[in-house]
C-alpha positions as CSV (number, residue, x, y, z in Angstrom):
1,M,10.9,27.9,-18.6
2,N,11.8,26.7,-22.1
3,S,10.5,23.1,-22.4
4,R,11.6,22.7,-26.0
5,L,14.4,20.3,-26.5
6,P,17.2,21.0,-29.0
7,P,17.3,18.9,-32.2
8,L,18.0,15.3,-31.3
9,P,18.6,12.2,-33.4
10,A,15.4,10.2,-34.1
11,L,14.7,7.6,-31.5
12,R,15.4,4.8,-33.9
13,D,18.8,6.4,-34.9
14,F,19.5,7.0,-31.2
15,I,19.2,3.3,-30.5
16,H,21.5,2.4,-33.4
17,M,24.0,5.1,-32.4
18,Y,24.4,3.6,-28.9
19,R,24.0,0.0,-30.1
20,L,21.1,-0.7,-27.8
21,R,19.8,-4.2,-28.5
22,A,16.8,-5.2,-26.4
23,K,17.4,-8.2,-24.1
24,K,14.8,-10.8,-24.3
25,I,15.8,-12.3,-20.9
26,L,14.8,-8.9,-19.3
27,S,11.6,-8.7,-21.4
28,Q,12.8,-5.4,-22.9
29,N,10.7,-3.9,-25.6
30,Y,11.4,-0.4,-27.0
31,L,8.4,1.9,-27.8
32,M,9.5,3.5,-31.0
33,D,6.6,5.7,-32.0
34,M,7.0,9.2,-30.5
35,N,3.3,9.9,-31.1
36,I,2.4,7.1,-28.6
37,T,5.0,8.3,-26.1
38,R,3.5,11.8,-26.3
39,K,0.1,10.2,-25.8
40,I,1.3,8.5,-22.6
41,A,2.6,11.8,-21.2
42,K,-0.7,13.5,-22.2
43,H,-2.9,10.9,-20.5
44,A,-0.6,11.0,-17.5
45,K,-1.6,14.7,-17.4
46,V,2.0,16.0,-17.2
47,H,2.0,19.8,-17.4
48,E,4.5,22.6,-17.2
49,N,6.4,22.9,-13.9
50,D,5.3,19.4,-12.8
51,W,7.8,17.0,-11.2
52,V,8.0,13.4,-12.6
53,I,9.7,10.2,-11.6
54,E,10.0,7.8,-14.6
55,I,10.7,4.1,-13.9
56,G,12.7,2.2,-16.4
57,P,13.2,4.9,-19.1
58,G,15.3,2.6,-21.4
59,P,16.5,4.5,-24.4
60,G,14.3,7.5,-23.5
61,G,11.2,7.5,-25.7
62,I,8.7,8.4,-22.9
63,T,11.5,10.5,-21.3
64,R,11.5,12.8,-24.3
65,A,7.7,13.2,-24.3
66,I,7.7,14.1,-20.6
67,L,10.4,16.8,-21.1
68,E,8.5,18.1,-24.1
69,A,5.4,18.4,-21.9
70,G,7.2,20.9,-19.8
71,A,8.1,19.0,-16.6
72,S,10.4,21.2,-14.6
73,R,12.2,18.2,-13.0
74,L,12.4,14.6,-14.3
75,D,14.1,11.9,-12.3
76,V,14.7,8.6,-14.1
77,V,15.5,5.3,-12.4
78,E,17.3,2.9,-14.6
79,I,19.3,-0.2,-13.7
80,D,20.7,-1.2,-17.2
81,N,24.2,0.2,-17.7
82,R,23.8,0.4,-21.4
83,F,21.1,3.0,-21.2
84,I,23.0,5.5,-19.0
85,P,25.1,7.1,-21.9
86,P,22.0,7.9,-24.1
87,L,20.1,9.1,-21.0
88,Q,23.0,11.4,-20.2
89,H,22.8,12.7,-23.7
90,L,19.1,13.6,-23.1
91,A,20.0,15.1,-19.7
92,E,22.5,17.4,-21.3
93,A,19.9,18.5,-23.8
94,A,17.3,19.0,-21.1
95,D,19.0,22.1,-19.5
96,A,19.4,20.7,-16.0
97,R,15.8,19.5,-15.8
98,M,16.7,15.8,-15.9
99,F,18.4,13.6,-13.2
100,I,19.6,10.0,-13.6
101,H,19.5,7.4,-10.8
102,H,21.4,4.3,-11.7
103,Q,19.4,2.0,-9.5
104,D,17.0,-0.9,-9.5
105,A,13.4,0.4,-9.3
106,L,12.3,-2.7,-7.3
107,R,14.9,-1.9,-4.6
108,T,14.7,1.9,-4.6
109,E,12.6,4.0,-2.2
110,I,11.5,6.5,-4.8
111,G,10.0,8.8,-2.1
112,D,13.6,9.6,-1.1
113,I,14.4,11.0,-4.5
114,W,12.6,14.2,-3.8
115,K,14.0,14.7,-0.3
116,V,16.8,17.0,0.8
117,P,19.8,16.6,0.1
118,T,18.8,15.0,-3.2
119,I,17.2,18.3,-4.0
120,I,18.8,21.6,-3.0
121,S,15.9,22.8,-0.8
122,E,12.3,21.9,0.1
123,T,11.1,25.1,-1.6
124,Q,12.1,23.7,-5.0
125,R,9.6,20.9,-4.8
126,P,5.9,21.5,-5.7
127,K,3.7,22.0,-2.7
128,S,2.3,19.0,-1.0
129,V,-1.5,18.7,-1.2
130,A,-3.7,17.3,1.6
131,W,-4.8,13.8,1.0
132,N,-8.5,14.8,1.3
133,D,-8.1,17.7,-1.1
134,S,-9.8,17.4,-4.5
135,N,-6.7,18.7,-6.2
136,L,-3.7,16.5,-7.0
137,P,-0.1,17.4,-6.5
138,Q,2.0,18.6,-9.5
139,M,3.8,15.3,-9.3
140,H,3.7,12.0,-11.2
141,V,5.2,8.5,-11.3
142,I,5.3,7.1,-14.8
143,G,6.8,3.8,-16.2
144,N,6.9,1.6,-19.2
145,L,7.9,-1.5,-17.3
146,P,9.3,-4.8,-18.6
147,F,6.2,-7.0,-18.7
148,N,7.7,-9.7,-16.4
149,I,8.0,-7.4,-13.4
150,A,4.9,-5.2,-13.9
151,S,2.5,-7.3,-11.8
152,P,4.9,-7.9,-8.8
153,L,5.8,-4.2,-8.6
154,I,2.1,-3.5,-7.9
155,I,1.0,-6.4,-5.8
156,K,3.9,-7.7,-3.7
157,Y,4.3,-5.7,-0.5
158,V,7.3,-7.5,1.0
159,T,9.8,-5.5,-1.1
160,V,10.4,-1.8,-0.5
161,C,8.8,0.4,-3.0
162,R,5.6,-1.5,-3.6
163,Y,3.4,1.3,-4.8
164,L,-0.1,0.3,-3.8
165,R,1.0,-0.5,-0.3
166,D,2.8,2.9,-0.1
167,M,-0.3,4.6,-1.2
168,S,-2.4,2.9,1.5
169,Y,0.1,4.1,4.1
170,Q,0.5,7.5,2.5
171,R,4.3,7.2,2.5
172,G,7.1,7.4,-0.1
173,V,6.1,9.7,-2.9
174,W,2.6,9.6,-1.5
175,Q,3.6,11.5,1.6
176,Y,3.2,14.6,-0.7
177,G,-0.5,13.8,-1.5
178,R,-2.4,11.7,-4.0
179,V,0.3,11.5,-6.6
180,P,-1.1,9.8,-9.7
181,L,0.7,6.7,-11.1
182,T,0.7,5.8,-14.8
183,L,2.2,2.4,-15.9
184,T,2.1,0.1,-18.9
185,F,1.1,-3.5,-18.5
186,Q,0.5,-6.4,-20.8
187,L,-3.2,-6.1,-21.8
188,E,-4.4,-9.0,-19.7
189,V,-2.9,-7.6,-16.5
190,A,-4.3,-4.1,-17.4
191,K,-7.8,-5.6,-17.7
192,R,-7.5,-7.4,-14.4
193,L,-6.5,-4.2,-12.6
194,C,-9.6,-2.5,-13.8
195,S,-11.9,-5.5,-13.8
196,P,-15.6,-5.0,-12.6
197,I,-17.5,-7.5,-10.5
198,A,-18.6,-10.8,-12.0
199,C,-16.1,-10.6,-14.8
200,D,-13.7,-13.4,-15.8
201,T,-10.8,-11.0,-15.5
202,R,-11.5,-10.2,-11.9
203,S,-8.8,-11.3,-9.5
204,R,-6.8,-10.5,-6.4
205,I,-5.0,-7.6,-8.1
206,S,-8.4,-6.1,-9.1
207,I,-9.4,-5.7,-5.4
208,M,-5.9,-4.5,-4.2
209,A,-5.8,-1.8,-6.9
210,Q,-9.4,-0.7,-6.7
211,Y,-9.7,-0.4,-2.9
212,V,-7.0,2.2,-2.6
213,T,-7.1,3.8,-6.1
214,E,-9.3,4.5,-9.1
215,P,-7.5,2.6,-11.9
216,K,-8.5,3.4,-15.5
217,M,-7.1,1.9,-18.7
218,V,-6.6,5.1,-20.7
219,F,-5.7,3.5,-24.0
220,Q,-4.3,0.3,-25.5
221,I,-1.1,0.0,-27.5
222,S,-0.6,-2.6,-30.2
223,G,2.4,-4.9,-29.8
224,S,3.5,-3.9,-33.3
225,C,4.5,-0.5,-31.9
226,F,7.3,-2.1,-29.9
227,V,10.7,-3.4,-31.0
228,P,11.1,-6.3,-30.7
229,R,7.4,-7.0,-31.0
230,P,6.0,-8.8,-27.9
231,Q,3.4,-11.5,-28.3
232,V,0.9,-9.4,-26.4
233,D,-0.7,-6.0,-26.7
234,V,-0.3,-3.4,-24.0
235,G,-2.6,-1.4,-21.8
236,V,-1.8,2.0,-20.2
237,V,-3.3,2.3,-16.7
238,R,-3.5,5.5,-14.7
239,F,-4.0,5.1,-10.9
240,V,-5.4,8.0,-8.9
241,P,-5.3,7.3,-5.2
242,R,-8.6,7.5,-3.4
243,K,-9.2,10.1,-0.7
244,T,-10.4,7.3,1.6
245,P,-9.6,3.6,0.9
246,L,-12.7,1.5,0.5
247,V,-11.5,-1.0,3.1
248,K,-10.6,-0.1,6.7
249,T,-7.9,-2.6,7.3
250,S,-4.2,-2.7,6.6
251,F,-3.0,-3.5,3.1
252,E,-1.6,-6.8,4.4
253,V,-4.8,-8.1,5.9
254,L,-6.8,-7.4,2.7
255,E,-4.1,-8.9,0.6
256,K,-4.0,-12.1,2.6
257,L,-7.8,-12.4,2.5
258,C,-7.9,-11.9,-1.3
259,R,-5.0,-14.3,-1.9
260,Q,-6.9,-17.1,-0.2
261,V,-10.3,-16.3,-1.6
262,F,-9.1,-16.1,-5.2
263,H,-6.9,-19.2,-4.8
264,Y,-10.1,-21.2,-5.5
265,R,-11.7,-19.1,-8.3
266,Q,-14.1,-21.8,-9.4
267,K,-15.0,-23.0,-5.9
268,Y,-17.3,-21.6,-3.3
269,V,-15.9,-18.7,-1.4
270,E,-16.3,-20.7,1.8
271,K,-13.5,-23.0,0.7
272,G,-11.0,-20.2,0.3
273,L,-11.9,-18.6,3.6
274,K,-11.4,-21.9,5.5
275,T,-7.7,-21.8,4.5
276,L,-7.3,-18.7,6.7
277,Y,-7.8,-20.8,9.9
278,P,-6.3,-23.9,11.5
279,S,-8.2,-27.1,10.7
280,E,-9.7,-27.4,14.2
281,M,-11.4,-24.0,14.0
282,E,-11.9,-23.5,10.2
283,D,-15.6,-24.4,10.1
284,E,-16.6,-22.3,13.1
285,M,-14.6,-19.2,12.2
286,A,-15.4,-19.2,8.5
287,D,-19.1,-19.7,9.3
288,E,-18.9,-16.8,11.8
289,L,-17.3,-14.5,9.3
290,L,-19.8,-15.3,6.5
291,K,-22.8,-14.9,8.7
292,K,-21.6,-11.6,10.2
293,C,-20.9,-10.2,6.7
294,R,-24.0,-11.7,5.2
295,V,-22.2,-13.3,2.4
296,D,-23.6,-16.4,0.6
297,P,-21.1,-19.2,1.3
298,T,-21.9,-20.7,-2.1
299,T,-21.0,-17.7,-4.2
300,T,-17.7,-17.4,-6.0
301,S,-14.8,-14.9,-5.6
302,I,-15.4,-13.0,-8.8
303,R,-19.0,-12.3,-7.7
304,L,-18.1,-10.5,-4.5
305,G,-18.3,-6.7,-4.6
306,M,-15.9,-4.3,-3.0
307,E,-18.3,-3.8,-0.1
308,Q,-18.4,-7.5,0.6
309,F,-14.6,-7.7,0.5
310,A,-14.4,-4.8,2.9
311,D,-16.8,-6.5,5.3
312,L,-14.9,-9.8,5.1
313,A,-11.5,-8.1,5.6
314,E,-12.7,-6.0,8.5
315,G,-14.3,-9.1,10.1
316,Y,-11.2,-11.2,9.6
317,N,-9.1,-8.4,11.1
318,E,-11.3,-8.5,14.2
319,Q,-10.8,-12.2,14.4
320,C,-7.1,-11.8,14.1
321,I,-7.1,-9.4,17.0
322,R,-9.3,-11.8,19.1
323,H,-7.0,-14.7,18.3
324,P,-3.3,-13.5,18.4
325,G,-1.2,-15.4,15.9
326,L,-4.1,-16.0,13.5
327,F,-2.8,-13.3,11.1
328,L,0.5,-15.2,10.8
329,Y,-1.1,-18.6,10.2
330,D,-0.2,-20.2,6.9
331,Y,-2.2,-23.3,6.0
332,T,0.6,-24.6,3.9
333,N,2.9,-24.9,7.0
334,K,1.6,-27.8,8.9
335,Q,3.8,-27.0,11.9
336,H,2.0,-23.7,12.5
337,N,-0.2,-23.5,15.6
338,L,-1.8,-20.4,17.2
339,E,-0.1,-21.0,20.6
340,S,3.4,-20.6,19.2
341,L,2.4,-17.9,16.6
342,S,0.8,-15.8,19.4
343,K,4.2,-15.3,21.0
344,E,5.7,-13.8,17.8
345,P,6.3,-10.0,18.0
346,N,3.9,-9.4,15.0
347,A,1.2,-11.7,16.2
348,L,-1.4,-9.1,15.6
349,P,-2.3,-7.7,12.2
350,P,-0.7,-4.3,11.2
351,P,-2.5,-1.2,12.4
352,V,-5.1,0.3,10.2
353,P,-3.6,3.2,8.2
354,V,-4.9,6.6,9.2
355,S,-7.4,7.5,6.5
356,Y,-9.8,9.8,8.4
357,T,-10.2,11.7,11.6
358,P,-13.5,10.9,13.5
359,S,-15.8,13.8,14.1
360,E,-16.8,14.9,17.6
361,S,-20.3,13.5,17.0
362,E,-19.0,10.0,16.5
363,D,-19.9,7.6,19.4
364,R,-16.8,6.3,21.0
365,S,-18.3,4.5,23.9
366,D,-18.2,1.2,22.1
367,L,-14.4,1.5,21.9
368,V,-14.2,2.0,25.6
369,D,-16.3,-1.2,26.1
370,V,-14.0,-3.1,23.8
371,L,-10.9,-2.0,25.7
372,L,-12.5,-3.0,29.0
373,E,-13.6,-6.4,27.6
374,L,-10.0,-7.0,26.5
375,I,-8.6,-6.3,29.9
376,E,-11.2,-8.4,31.6
377,R,-10.2,-11.3,29.5
378,N,-6.8,-11.0,31.2
379,L,-4.9,-10.8,27.9
380,G,-1.2,-10.4,28.1
381,V,0.0,-6.8,28.4
382,S,2.0,-7.2,25.1
383,I,-1.3,-7.8,23.3
384,L,-3.1,-5.0,25.1
385,I,-0.3,-2.5,24.1
386,S,-0.6,-3.6,20.4
387,L,-4.3,-3.2,20.5
388,L,-4.2,0.3,21.9
389,D,-1.6,1.2,19.3
390,N,-3.9,0.0,16.6
391,L,-6.8,2.1,17.9
392,D,-4.5,5.1,18.2
393,Q,-3.5,5.0,14.6
394,E,-7.0,4.2,13.4
395,L,-8.5,7.2,15.3
396,E,-5.5,9.5,14.7
397,I,-5.5,10.6,18.3
398,G,-2.7,13.1,19.1
399,L,0.6,11.8,20.5
400,E,0.5,14.4,23.3
401,H,-1.7,11.9,25.1
402,W,1.2,9.5,25.6
403,I,1.7,9.2,29.4
404,L,2.7,6.6,31.9
405,L,-0.7,4.9,32.1
406,V,-2.2,1.7,31.0
407,I,-5.9,2.7,30.9
408,F,-8.5,4.4,33.1
409,L,-11.1,2.1,34.7
410,S,-13.8,2.4,37.2
411,P,-12.7,0.8,40.5
412,E,-15.0,-2.1,40.1
413,K,-13.7,-3.2,36.7
414,H,-10.2,-4.6,36.6
415,A,-8.5,-7.8,35.6
416,D,-6.5,-10.2,37.7
417,N,-2.9,-9.1,38.3
418,I,-3.8,-5.5,37.4
419,I,-4.5,-3.2,40.3
420,L,-5.6,0.4,40.8
421,A,-2.6,2.1,42.3
422,D,-4.1,5.5,42.8
423,E,-7.9,5.8,43.1
424,S,-7.9,9.5,42.4
425,T,-6.0,9.3,39.1
426,H,-6.9,5.7,38.3
427,I,-3.3,4.8,37.3
428,L,-3.0,1.1,36.6
429,I,0.1,-0.8,37.4
430,V,0.8,-4.3,36.1
431,E,2.6,-6.5,38.6
432,R,6.0,-7.1,37.1
433,E,6.3,-10.7,38.3
434,H,3.4,-11.7,36.1
435,F,4.8,-10.2,32.9
436,T,8.5,-11.1,32.9
437,E,8.7,-10.8,29.1
438,F,8.7,-7.0,29.6
439,M,11.6,-6.9,32.0
440,F,13.8,-5.3,29.3
441,W,11.7,-2.2,29.6
442,K,13.1,-1.8,33.2
443,R,10.0,-0.1,34.3
444,E,7.2,-1.1,36.6
445,I,4.6,1.1,34.8
446,F,4.3,0.4,31.1
447,R,4.2,3.4,28.8
448,I,1.2,2.9,26.5
449,L,-1.4,5.2,25.1
450,C,-4.1,6.7,27.2
451,L,-7.1,7.5,24.9
452,D,-8.3,11.0,25.8
453,F,-12.0,10.2,25.6
454,I,-11.7,7.7,28.5
455,F,-11.1,10.5,30.9
456,E,-14.9,11.0,31.1
457,F,-15.7,7.3,31.5
458,Q,-17.5,6.5,34.8
């Protein structure tokens, strides 16, 4: 494949030719030095035959460098109408290697770009690489983002295409493996992303980035290299997804915990944790969490290591399971109470993303005990179903075990309103009159997961 581009106007001339004036309201800054754009492509480790998605190419400075590096396919996502003609100029010169998507990157599911029928066939795309493989896929996501949206693109998970969240769930582009992500940020944000413990730059975004990736600021760019010149310098950060996230909770649980803990940066960590709970239980629950995780309540958020955040998040996740509705609680909404929140369909925290498969040697008896305890507490069936779903996804147990059962129990262990219908098979039936909220299922036996290892429980 010939990666050499035909002669093109200099980037500065290109901008004048198409009358591309940067819009201050959109925080647009053009990177004019091709030596720096080539450096970005080099540090992103773009090689021949790689596939690349570029976010916000603008007039095409980094785009040229990616094509020069030999990418066999480059998809650019650009919302600004003014940049489409110059990008089409580049696409024509790239000999069918470049494809333009006139869309908003914040509202685009970039993982769909490389799916059929966007591409002609699956065989065109580089091979997917298993998440636990040391090798990375021949794929990249690169972007020189307007500085005013760079931080939200990484941290806010409520909008589609939030990259760290997609990494944690191994979806979107990351369904193909640990696709590296290279983005530019204003230098202050770049330092926060890579900040170590006990550093003034450590923040919520530090934890969210570092638990699921290994972020590295590969180099800095002076603001004088941009036109118009911004008031800040720029850092180029490369994120390589971790084989196994450092925290075994969902992205949403950790993000909520970090948001509250870092809300009071100069205060004791205990103060931030208390905002996770209703006032009537904040002291008891925060004290329980700190003691279980062996965290000093008088320390501050920036002095907590990743292991301590992992313990706190996992402990908080367990509390949210024990107290349905707690995950939805927002201390700024004075009308919130657990009783009403527990009736919401998402009263429990999201399931833990599958990041590992337990070995045969792992002791699973404690999980059986947990399930039995939950049933003996006579929790509602809706909560029980959600809990079993969570365990299923955490343990990556095969879907072939889905059958018309609730759970297997020894005859002497059962909850009120739950009876053993068949002693030989231990099928459990929930009396429909006690759980009318599930009438829409139109079944007397609820279809939930039967964990295979419970078969041997006596």
